C-alpha positions as CSV (number, residue, x, y, z in Angstrom):
1,Q,174.2,-14.6,26.8
2,V,177.7,-15.6,25.8
3,Q,180.9,-14.4,27.6
4,L,184.3,-14.6,26.0
5,V,187.6,-14.0,27.8
6,E,190.9,-13.8,26.0
7,S,194.3,-14.4,27.4
8,G,197.9,-15.1,26.2
9,G,198.9,-11.8,24.8
10,G,202.2,-10.1,25.7
11,L,205.5,-8.7,24.4
12,V,207.5,-10.8,22.0
13,Q,210.4,-10.3,19.7
14,A,210.0,-10.5,15.9
15,G,210.1,-14.2,14.9
16,G,208.7,-15.4,18.1
17,S,205.5,-17.2,19.0
18,L,202.4,-16.7,21.1
19,R,199.2,-18.7,21.7
20,L,196.1,-16.9,22.5
21,S,193.2,-18.5,24.3
22,C,189.5,-17.6,24.3
23,I,187.3,-19.3,26.9
24,A,183.5,-19.1,26.1
25,S,180.9,-19.4,28.8
26,G,177.3,-18.9,29.1
27,N,175.1,-20.2,26.3
28,V,177.9,-21.8,24.4
29,E,175.6,-24.2,22.5
30,S,174.2,-21.3,20.7
31,I,177.5,-20.2,19.1
32,L,177.2,-20.5,15.4
33,A,180.7,-19.3,14.6
34,L,183.8,-17.9,16.3
35,G,186.6,-15.8,15.1
36,W,189.8,-14.0,15.9
37,Y,190.0,-10.3,15.1
38,R,192.6,-7.7,15.7
39,Q,192.8,-4.0,15.7
40,A,196.1,-2.0,15.5
41,P,196.3,1.6,16.5
42,G,194.7,3.9,13.9
43,K,193.4,0.9,11.9
44,Q,190.1,-0.7,11.5
45,R,189.3,-4.0,13.1
46,E,190.1,-6.9,10.8
47,L,189.2,-10.6,10.7
48,V,192.3,-12.7,11.3
49,A,191.0,-16.3,11.5
50,P,187.4,-17.6,11.4
51,F,185.9,-20.9,12.9
52,P,184.7,-23.0,11.3
53,P,187.8,-22.2,9.3
54,G,186.7,-23.5,5.9
55,G,190.2,-24.0,5.1
56,S,193.2,-21.8,5.4
57,K,191.8,-19.7,2.5
58,N,189.6,-17.9,5.0
59,Y,192.6,-16.6,7.1
60,A,193.8,-13.0,6.4
61,D,196.4,-13.0,3.8
62,S,198.9,-11.3,6.1
63,V,198.7,-14.3,8.5
64,K,198.5,-17.3,6.2
65,G,201.0,-19.9,6.9
66,R,201.8,-18.3,10.3
67,F,198.6,-18.3,12.3
68,T,196.4,-21.3,13.1
69,M,193.1,-21.3,14.9
70,S,192.0,-24.5,16.8
71,R,189.3,-25.4,19.1
72,D,188.8,-27.6,22.2
73,N,185.2,-28.3,22.6
74,A,185.6,-30.0,26.0
75,K,187.0,-26.8,27.4
76,N,184.9,-24.4,25.4
77,T,188.1,-22.8,24.3
78,V,189.4,-21.6,21.0
79,Y,193.1,-20.9,20.4
80,L,195.1,-18.8,18.0
81,Q,198.6,-20.1,17.6
82,M,200.8,-17.3,16.2
83,N,204.2,-18.1,14.8
84,D,207.0,-16.1,13.1
85,L,205.4,-12.9,14.6
86,K,206.1,-9.6,12.9
87,P,206.0,-6.0,14.2
88,E,203.0,-5.5,12.0
89,D,201.2,-8.1,14.0
90,T,201.1,-5.7,16.9
91,A,197.4,-5.2,17.8
92,V,194.8,-5.8,20.3
93,Y,193.4,-9.3,19.5
94,Y,189.7,-10.0,20.1
95,C,187.7,-13.2,20.1
96,A,184.2,-12.9,18.7
97,A,181.2,-15.2,18.5
98,D,178.0,-15.2,16.4
99,A,175.3,-16.5,18.8
100,L,171.6,-15.8,19.6
101,G,171.2,-13.4,16.7
102,R,174.2,-11.0,17.6
103,D,177.8,-10.7,17.8
104,Y,179.6,-11.1,21.3
105,W,183.1,-9.7,21.9
106,G,185.7,-10.4,24.4
107,Q,187.7,-7.6,26.1
108,G,190.8,-8.2,24.0
109,T,194.4,-9.0,24.7
110,Q,197.4,-7.0,23.7
111,V,200.0,-8.4,21.5
112,T,203.2,-6.4,20.9
113,V,205.9,-7.6,18.6
114,S,209.2,-5.8,18.8
115,S,211.7,-5.5,15.9
């Protein structure tokens, strides 16, 4: 089993920044890949940033140059640094892991960007 807990969401004005965190616990050695996803009201969940990143080309086009995913192995934590936030970035952000033959999801953290 793998558990994921996100934090760091909140309300921010357009142009502002937030850093999301996702702490993994349990069988973390089994994690093959991690990613940040988001789901806006009335829209499908979309991949925002994968890890391993494979370069910035794997980021969603809408966040390239603004969002950066990083990882601290010692803390079993992945981060999503979000800069120059836009109202269209408003969504629930989820951390997901590919491990033990299935996907694991966190509970999500709400990000709201006001114009």
